[in-house]
C-alpha positions as a Markdown table, in Angstrom:
| # | Residue | x | y | z |
|---|---|---|---|---|
| 1 | Met | 18.3 | -18.3 | -3.0 |
| 2 | His | 18.0 | -14.8 | -1.3 |
| 3 | Ser | 16.8 | -13.8 | 1.9 |
| 4 | Ile | 15.1 | -10.8 | 2.5 |
| 5 | Asn | 17.9 | -8.2 | 2.8 |
| 6 | Gln | 19.7 | -9.8 | 0.1 |
| 7 | Leu | 16.8 | -9.2 | -2.6 |
| 8 | Leu | 16.7 | -5.5 | -0.8 |
| 9 | Gly | 20.3 | -5.1 | -1.3 |
| 10 | Ile | 19.5 | -6.1 | -5.1 |
| 11 | Phe | 16.3 | -4.0 | -5.5 |
| 12 | Glu | 18.4 | -0.7 | -4.3 |
| 13 | Asn | 21.0 | -1.3 | -6.8 |
| 14 | Tyr | 19.0 | -1.7 | -9.5 |
| 15 | Leu | 17.1 | 1.5 | -8.3 |
| 16 | Glu | 20.6 | 3.6 | -8.7 |
| 17 | Ala | 21.1 | 2.4 | -11.6 |
| 18 | His | 18.2 | 3.3 | -13.2 |
| 19 | Ala | 17.3 | 6.4 | -11.1 |
| 20 | Phe | 15.8 | 9.9 | -12.5 |
| 21 | Ala | 19.1 | 12.1 | -13.3 |
| 22 | Lys | 17.7 | 13.6 | -16.9 |
| 23 | Glu | 16.6 | 17.1 | -17.8 |
| 24 | Pro | 14.4 | 19.0 | -17.8 |
| 25 | Asn | 15.9 | 19.0 | -13.5 |
| 26 | Ala | 12.3 | 20.3 | -12.8 |
| 27 | Leu | 10.9 | 17.4 | -14.1 |
| 28 | Tyr | 12.9 | 14.3 | -13.1 |
| 29 | Ala | 14.3 | 16.0 | -10.0 |
| 30 | Pro | 10.5 | 15.3 | -7.6 |
| 31 | Met | 10.9 | 12.0 | -9.1 |
| 32 | Ala | 14.1 | 11.0 | -7.8 |
| 33 | Tyr | 12.9 | 12.5 | -4.5 |
| 34 | Val | 9.9 | 10.5 | -4.2 |
| 35 | Met | 11.7 | 7.4 | -4.9 |
| 36 | Gly | 15.0 | 8.4 | -2.7 |
| 37 | Met | 12.7 | 8.6 | 0.4 |
| 38 | Gly | 13.0 | 5.1 | 1.2 |
| 39 | Gly | 10.0 | 3.3 | 2.5 |
| 40 | Lys | 9.6 | -0.3 | 3.0 |
| 41 | Arg | 10.0 | -1.5 | -0.5 |
| 42 | Leu | 7.1 | -3.9 | -0.1 |
| 43 | Arg | 6.1 | -3.9 | -3.6 |
| 44 | Pro | 9.2 | -4.5 | -5.3 |
| 45 | Leu | 10.6 | -7.1 | -2.6 |
| 46 | Leu | 7.1 | -9.4 | -3.3 |
| 47 | Ser | 7.6 | -9.3 | -7.1 |
| 48 | Met | 10.8 | -10.8 | -6.4 |
| 49 | Met | 10.0 | -13.4 | -3.7 |
| 50 | Gly | 7.1 | -13.9 | -6.4 |
| 51 | Ala | 9.5 | -14.9 | -8.7 |
| 52 | Gln | 11.8 | -16.4 | -6.4 |
| 53 | Leu | 9.1 | -19.1 | -5.1 |
| 54 | Phe | 9.4 | -20.6 | -8.5 |
| 55 | Gly | 13.3 | -20.7 | -9.5 |
| 56 | Asp | 16.7 | -18.7 | -8.8 |
| 57 | Gln | 14.9 | -16.1 | -11.1 |
| 58 | Ala | 14.6 | -13.3 | -8.6 |
| 59 | Gln | 16.5 | -10.7 | -10.8 |
| 60 | Ala | 14.3 | -11.6 | -13.6 |
| 61 | Ala | 11.9 | -9.9 | -12.1 |
| 62 | Leu | 13.8 | -6.6 | -11.5 |
| 63 | Pro | 12.0 | -4.8 | -14.5 |
| 64 | Val | 9.1 | -5.7 | -12.9 |
| 65 | Ala | 9.9 | -4.4 | -9.5 |
| 66 | Met | 10.8 | -1.7 | -10.6 |
| 67 | Ala | 7.6 | -0.5 | -12.3 |
| 68 | Val | 5.3 | -1.5 | -9.3 |
| 69 | Glu | 7.8 | 0.5 | -7.1 |
| 70 | Val | 7.3 | 3.5 | -9.6 |
| 71 | Phe | 3.8 | 2.8 | -9.9 |
| 72 | His | 3.4 | 2.9 | -6.3 |
| 73 | Asn | 4.6 | 6.0 | -5.7 |
| 74 | Phe | 3.4 | 8.0 | -8.5 |
| 75 | Ser | 0.2 | 7.0 | -6.7 |
| 76 | Leu | 1.6 | 8.4 | -3.3 |
| 77 | Val | 2.5 | 11.5 | -4.6 |
| 78 | His | -0.9 | 12.2 | -6.6 |
| 79 | Asp | -2.6 | 11.1 | -3.2 |
| 80 | Asp | -1.0 | 13.6 | -1.1 |
| 81 | Ile | -2.1 | 16.0 | -3.2 |
| 82 | Met | -5.8 | 14.2 | -3.2 |
| 83 | Asp | -5.5 | 14.6 | 1.0 |
| 84 | Gln | -3.4 | 18.1 | 0.9 |
| 85 | Ala | -1.1 | 16.5 | 2.8 |
| 86 | Pro | 2.5 | 17.9 | 4.3 |
| 87 | Leu | 4.1 | 14.8 | 4.9 |
| 88 | Arg | 5.1 | 11.6 | 3.5 |
| 89 | Arg | 7.6 | 9.8 | 5.3 |
| 90 | Gly | 8.4 | 12.5 | 7.3 |
| 91 | Gln | 9.5 | 14.8 | 4.7 |
| 92 | Ala | 8.1 | 17.5 | 2.5 |
| 93 | Thr | 5.6 | 15.5 | 0.4 |
| 94 | Val | 6.2 | 16.6 | -3.6 |
| 95 | His | 3.2 | 18.7 | -3.9 |
| 96 | His | 4.8 | 20.9 | -0.6 |
| 97 | Lys | 8.4 | 20.9 | -1.8 |
| 98 | Tyr | 8.3 | 21.8 | -5.7 |
| 99 | Gly | 4.6 | 23.1 | -5.7 |
| 100 | Leu | 1.4 | 21.7 | -7.0 |
| 101 | Asn | 1.9 | 21.7 | -11.0 |
| 102 | Thr | 4.9 | 20.0 | -10.8 |
| 103 | Gly | 3.5 | 17.2 | -8.4 |
| 104 | Ile | 0.7 | 16.2 | -10.9 |
| 105 | Leu | 3.5 | 16.3 | -13.8 |
| 106 | Ser | 6.3 | 14.2 | -12.6 |
| 107 | Gly | 3.5 | 11.9 | -11.4 |
| 108 | Asp | 2.1 | 11.5 | -14.4 |
| 109 | Ala | 5.8 | 10.7 | -16.0 |
| 110 | Met | 6.4 | 8.2 | -13.3 |
| 111 | Leu | 3.2 | 6.5 | -14.6 |
| 112 | Ile | 4.7 | 5.9 | -18.1 |
| 113 | Tyr | 7.7 | 5.0 | -17.0 |
| 114 | Ala | 6.3 | 1.8 | -15.1 |
| 115 | Tyr | 5.5 | 0.8 | -19.0 |
| 116 | Glu | 8.1 | 1.3 | -19.8 |
| 117 | Phe | 10.1 | -1.0 | -17.2 |
| 118 | Ile | 7.7 | -3.8 | -17.8 |
| 119 | Arg | 8.8 | -3.4 | -22.0 |
| 120 | Gln | 12.6 | -4.6 | -20.3 |
| 121 | Val | 11.1 | -7.7 | -19.0 |
| 122 | Ser | 13.6 | -10.3 | -20.5 |
| 123 | Asn | 11.1 | -12.9 | -20.7 |
| 124 | Gln | 9.4 | -11.4 | -23.7 |
| 125 | Ser | 6.4 | -13.9 | -23.6 |
| 126 | Ala | 5.3 | -12.9 | -20.3 |
| 127 | Ile | 5.0 | -9.3 | -21.0 |
| 128 | Pro | 1.4 | -9.3 | -22.5 |
| 129 | Arg | 0.6 | -11.7 | -18.9 |
| 130 | Val | 2.6 | -8.9 | -17.0 |
| 131 | Leu | 0.5 | -5.7 | -18.8 |
| 132 | Arg | -2.6 | -7.7 | -18.0 |
| 133 | Glu | -2.1 | -7.8 | -14.9 |
| 134 | Phe | -1.2 | -3.7 | -14.4 |
| 135 | Asn | -3.3 | -2.6 | -16.1 |
| 136 | Arg | -6.0 | -4.6 | -13.8 |
| 137 | Val | -4.3 | -3.5 | -10.5 |
| 138 | Ala | -3.9 | 0.1 | -12.0 |
| 139 | Ile | -7.5 | 0.5 | -12.5 |
| 140 | Glu | -8.1 | -1.0 | -9.3 |
| 141 | Val | -5.9 | 1.2 | -7.4 |
| 142 | Cys | -7.9 | 4.5 | -9.4 |
| 143 | Glu | -11.4 | 2.6 | -8.3 |
| 144 | Gly | -10.0 | 2.1 | -4.2 |
| 145 | Gln | -9.1 | 6.0 | -4.4 |
| 146 | Gln | -12.5 | 7.2 | -5.8 |
| 147 | Tyr | -14.2 | 5.1 | -2.8 |
| 148 | Asp | -12.1 | 6.6 | -0.5 |
| 149 | Met | -13.2 | 9.9 | -1.5 |
| 150 | Asp | -16.6 | 9.2 | -2.1 |
| 151 | Phe | -16.5 | 7.2 | 1.6 |
| 152 | Glu | -15.8 | 11.1 | 3.1 |
| 153 | Leu | -18.6 | 12.9 | 2.5 |
| 154 | Arg | -21.1 | 9.7 | 2.8 |
| 155 | Gln | -22.3 | 8.7 | 6.1 |
| 156 | Asp | -24.0 | 5.2 | 5.2 |
| 157 | Val | -20.5 | 3.2 | 4.8 |
| 158 | Lys | -20.5 | 0.1 | 5.9 |
| 159 | Ile | -17.8 | -2.3 | 7.0 |
| 160 | Glu | -18.3 | -4.6 | 3.9 |
| 161 | Asp | -18.0 | -1.2 | 1.7 |
| 162 | Tyr | -14.5 | -0.4 | 3.4 |
| 163 | Leu | -12.9 | -3.7 | 3.1 |
| 164 | Leu | -13.5 | -3.5 | -0.4 |
| 165 | Met | -12.2 | -0.3 | -0.7 |
| 166 | Ile | -9.0 | -1.1 | 0.9 |
| 167 | Glu | -8.6 | -4.3 | -1.1 |
| 168 | Leu | -9.0 | -2.6 | -4.2 |
| 169 | Lys | -6.8 | 0.5 | -3.1 |
| 170 | Thr | -4.2 | -1.0 | -1.4 |
| 171 | Ala | -4.2 | -4.7 | -1.7 |
| 172 | Ala | -4.6 | -5.2 | -5.6 |
| 173 | Leu | -0.9 | -3.8 | -5.8 |
| 174 | Ile | 0.2 | -5.9 | -3.3 |
| 175 | Glu | -1.3 | -9.0 | -5.0 |
| 176 | Gly | -0.8 | -7.7 | -8.5 |
| 177 | Ser | 3.2 | -7.3 | -7.5 |
| 178 | Leu | 3.8 | -11.3 | -6.6 |
| 179 | Val | 1.6 | -12.6 | -9.6 |
| 180 | Met | 3.8 | -10.1 | -12.2 |
| 181 | Gly | 6.7 | -12.2 | -10.5 |
| 182 | Ala | 5.7 | -15.2 | -10.8 |
| 183 | Val | 4.5 | -14.7 | -14.4 |
| 184 | Val | 8.3 | -13.7 | -15.6 |
| 185 | Ala | 9.0 | -16.9 | -13.6 |
| 186 | Asn | 6.6 | -19.1 | -15.6 |
| 187 | Ala | 5.1 | -20.6 | -12.4 |
| 188 | Pro | 2.0 | -22.9 | -12.6 |
| 189 | Glu | -1.6 | -20.8 | -13.2 |
| 190 | Ala | -3.1 | -22.7 | -9.9 |
| 191 | Asp | -0.2 | -21.2 | -8.2 |
| 192 | Ile | -0.3 | -17.7 | -9.2 |
| 193 | Glu | -4.3 | -18.1 | -8.5 |
| 194 | Lys | -3.4 | -18.8 | -4.8 |
| 195 | Leu | -0.6 | -16.4 | -4.9 |
| 196 | Ala | -2.7 | -13.9 | -5.8 |
| 197 | Ala | -5.3 | -15.2 | -2.8 |
| 198 | Phe | -2.1 | -14.7 | -0.1 |
| 199 | Gly | -1.3 | -11.7 | -1.3 |
| 200 | Arg | -5.0 | -9.5 | -1.6 |
| 201 | Asn | -5.5 | -11.4 | 2.3 |
| 202 | Ile | -2.3 | -9.8 | 3.6 |
| 203 | Gly | -2.9 | -6.2 | 1.6 |
| 204 | Val | -5.8 | -6.2 | 3.7 |
| 205 | Ala | -3.9 | -6.9 | 7.2 |
| 206 | Phe | -1.5 | -4.5 | 5.8 |
| 207 | Gln | -4.0 | -1.5 | 5.2 |
| 208 | Leu | -5.7 | -2.6 | 9.0 |
| 209 | Gln | -2.2 | -2.2 | 10.3 |
| 210 | Asp | -1.9 | 1.0 | 8.9 |
| 211 | Asp | -5.5 | 2.6 | 10.4 |
| 212 | Ile | -3.9 | 1.3 | 13.6 |
| 213 | Leu | -0.7 | 3.1 | 13.3 |
| 214 | Asp | -2.6 | 5.9 | 12.1 |
| 215 | Thr | -4.6 | 6.8 | 15.4 |
| 216 | Phe | -2.8 | 4.6 | 18.0 |
| 217 | Gly | 0.9 | 5.1 | 16.5 |
| 218 | Asp | 4.0 | 6.8 | 17.7 |
| 219 | Pro | 4.2 | 9.6 | 15.6 |
| 220 | Gln | 8.4 | 9.4 | 15.7 |
| 221 | Lys | 8.0 | 6.5 | 14.4 |
| 222 | Phe | 5.0 | 6.4 | 11.7 |
| 223 | Gly | 6.2 | 9.3 | 9.7 |
| 224 | Lys | 3.3 | 11.0 | 9.6 |
| 225 | Lys | 0.6 | 12.9 | 11.3 |
| 226 | Val | -1.3 | 10.4 | 13.6 |
| 227 | Gly | -4.5 | 10.9 | 13.3 |
| 228 | Gly | -4.8 | 12.0 | 9.8 |
| 229 | Asp | -7.4 | 10.1 | 9.1 |
| 230 | Ile | -9.7 | 11.3 | 11.4 |
| 231 | Ala | -9.1 | 14.5 | 10.5 |
| 232 | Gln | -9.8 | 13.9 | 7.0 |
| 233 | Asn | -13.2 | 12.3 | 7.9 |
| 234 | Lys | -12.1 | 8.8 | 6.6 |
| 235 | Lys | -14.9 | 5.9 | 7.7 |
| 236 | Thr | -11.4 | 3.8 | 8.3 |
| 237 | Phe | -12.3 | 0.2 | 9.8 |
| 238 | Leu | -12.2 | 1.7 | 13.4 |
| 239 | Ile | -14.5 | 4.5 | 12.6 |
| 240 | Leu | -17.2 | 2.5 | 11.0 |
| 241 | Lys | -16.5 | -0.5 | 13.7 |
| 242 | Ala | -17.4 | 2.6 | 16.8 |
| 243 | Leu | -19.9 | 3.7 | 14.8 |
| 244 | Glu | -21.6 | 0.1 | 14.7 |
| 245 | Leu | -21.0 | -0.1 | 18.6 |
| 246 | Ala | -21.8 | 3.3 | 20.2 |
| 247 | Arg | -24.7 | 4.3 | 21.4 |
| 248 | Gly | -27.1 | 7.2 | 22.4 |
| 249 | Glu | -24.8 | 10.8 | 23.1 |
| 250 | Thr | -21.1 | 8.5 | 22.7 |
| 251 | Arg | -22.7 | 7.8 | 19.1 |
| 252 | Asp | -24.0 | 11.4 | 18.3 |
| 253 | Gln | -20.7 | 12.9 | 18.8 |
| 254 | Leu | -18.7 | 10.3 | 16.8 |
| 255 | Ala | -20.8 | 10.9 | 14.0 |
| 256 | His | -20.6 | 14.8 | 14.3 |
| 257 | Tyr | -16.9 | 14.9 | 14.5 |
| 258 | Met | -16.7 | 12.7 | 11.5 |
| 259 | Ser | -19.1 | 15.0 | 9.4 |
| 260 | Thr | -16.7 | 18.5 | 10.5 |
| 261 | Asn | -14.0 | 20.3 | 9.1 |
| 262 | Pro | -12.4 | 22.3 | 12.4 |
| 263 | Glu | -9.8 | 24.5 | 11.1 |
| 264 | Asp | -7.8 | 23.4 | 14.3 |
| 265 | Asp | -8.1 | 20.0 | 14.0 |
| 266 | Ala | -6.0 | 18.6 | 16.9 |
| 267 | Gln | -9.4 | 19.1 | 19.2 |
| 268 | Lys | -11.2 | 16.9 | 17.3 |
| 269 | Ile | -8.8 | 14.1 | 16.7 |
| 270 | Arg | -8.2 | 13.9 | 20.6 |
| 271 | Ala | -11.7 | 13.6 | 21.1 |
| 272 | Val | -12.4 | 11.0 | 18.6 |
| 273 | Thr | -9.3 | 8.7 | 20.0 |
| 274 | Asp | -10.6 | 8.7 | 23.5 |
| 275 | Ile | -14.3 | 7.3 | 22.1 |
| 276 | Leu | -12.0 | 4.8 | 20.0 |
| 277 | Arg | -10.2 | 3.9 | 23.3 |
| 278 | Gln | -13.5 | 3.7 | 25.5 |
| 279 | Leu | -15.1 | 1.6 | 22.6 |
| 280 | Asn | -11.9 | -1.2 | 22.6 |
| 281 | Ile | -11.8 | -0.3 | 18.6 |
| 282 | Glu | -7.9 | -0.9 | 18.5 |
| 283 | Glu | -8.6 | -5.0 | 20.0 |
| 284 | Trp | -11.5 | -5.0 | 17.4 |
| 285 | Ala | -9.2 | -3.9 | 14.4 |
| 286 | Glu | -6.6 | -6.8 | 15.7 |
| 287 | Gln | -8.9 | -9.3 | 15.6 |
| 288 | Met | -9.8 | -8.3 | 12.1 |
| 289 | Lys | -6.3 | -8.2 | 11.0 |
| 290 | Glu | -5.0 | -11.5 | 12.5 |
| 291 | Gln | -8.2 | -13.1 | 10.6 |
| 292 | Ala | -7.1 | -11.6 | 7.0 |
| 293 | Gln | -3.5 | -12.7 | 8.3 |
| 294 | Gln | -4.5 | -16.7 | 8.8 |
| 295 | Lys | -6.2 | -16.5 | 5.7 |
| 296 | Gly | -3.7 | -15.1 | 3.2 |
| 297 | Met | -1.4 | -17.6 | 4.8 |
| 298 | Ala | -3.7 | -20.5 | 4.4 |
| 299 | Phe | -2.9 | -19.7 | 0.9 |
| 300 | Leu | 0.8 | -19.9 | 1.0 |
| 301 | Asp | 1.0 | -23.1 | 2.9 |
| 302 | Ala | -0.8 | -24.8 | -0.4 |
| 303 | Ile | 1.6 | -23.2 | -3.1 |
| 304 | Asn | 3.4 | -25.7 | -4.6 |
| 305 | Ala | 6.9 | -24.8 | -3.3 |
| 306 | Ser | 9.6 | -25.8 | -1.1 |
| 307 | Glu | 9.2 | -24.4 | 2.8 |
| 308 | Glu | 12.6 | -23.1 | 2.2 |
| 309 | Arg | 11.3 | -21.1 | -0.6 |
| 310 | Lys | 8.5 | -19.4 | 1.4 |
| 311 | Ala | 9.7 | -18.6 | 4.5 |
| 312 | Pro | 11.1 | -15.1 | 3.2 |
| 313 | Leu | 7.4 | -14.6 | 2.4 |
| 314 | Arg | 6.5 | -15.8 | 6.1 |
| 315 | Glu | 8.9 | -13.2 | 7.2 |
| 316 | Leu | 8.1 | -10.5 | 5.3 |
| 317 | Thr | 4.5 | -11.1 | 6.2 |
| 318 | Leu | 5.2 | -11.2 | 10.1 |
| 319 | Arg | 7.0 | -7.9 | 9.4 |
| 320 | Leu | 4.1 | -6.3 | 8.1 |
| 321 | Val | 1.1 | -6.8 | 10.4 |
| 322 | Gln | 3.1 | -6.3 | 13.4 |
| 323 | Arg | 5.4 | -2.7 | 12.1 |
| 324 | Glu | 5.6 | 0.1 | 13.8 |
| 325 | Ser | 6.1 | 2.6 | 11.1 |
């Protein structure tokens, strides 16, 4: 059985062996650029761990691991275009570096390559189920992204609306990565269902931590502009909880700030962050994150696999929900 670091090394070697180094360079160089930015490699790790739970089959899940990482990075390329984001992981986003049209086209090609990697799964009988899971996840990610954009213009968003959105946009791919790995390993259906529930809840906790870091994180560690969600009027859990708790003039000020788009957003970010601090919103978000984490861990406990095989998933989960970047 492999540790987290061993799995990461195995995946990085596979990634290097399947690098996007082809012609036309103008199409493939942006793909290689975004895949080479690094990141946590969370989703491919989860695919390999999902397979490893049910036997020494982590390497059999490598094509699926590559597919979910390519898909994830494709979604980031297009999300950055929609958000007009200048930075990703502390580096220029693809469309800033290579141009808008290239960002769109290279992203499209990455989505197609994700399917090509799934086709290479050695357990051929598992491919139809993997494809169904991948397609479900891909649609849910798109649905979540649309909700996220819609929420920027709506003033009636509730916390339950937001939680549904992050289940679709973020948690679905975390869940799907685990499930596709388990399917490749021919895991029992009952355990796949529990693994899916674990992944869905851990995905929610992961996104809540991301929301916390976006407002309260160290910009040198976070790798993105701190306050970016506030600048874009995103209705995160932090903002929605603050609107629920705030009263009088404070609530009016917060609602006003979150409906404006000033050319210089620094003052807006400072003012909104001050209100969130006054209302102890970071503590509320930490509590919500902890609830999702504990719920997910209960599903992991129920899976019929040895504690030794569950250990890497437990370790990775703690890293994710306590991370600073």
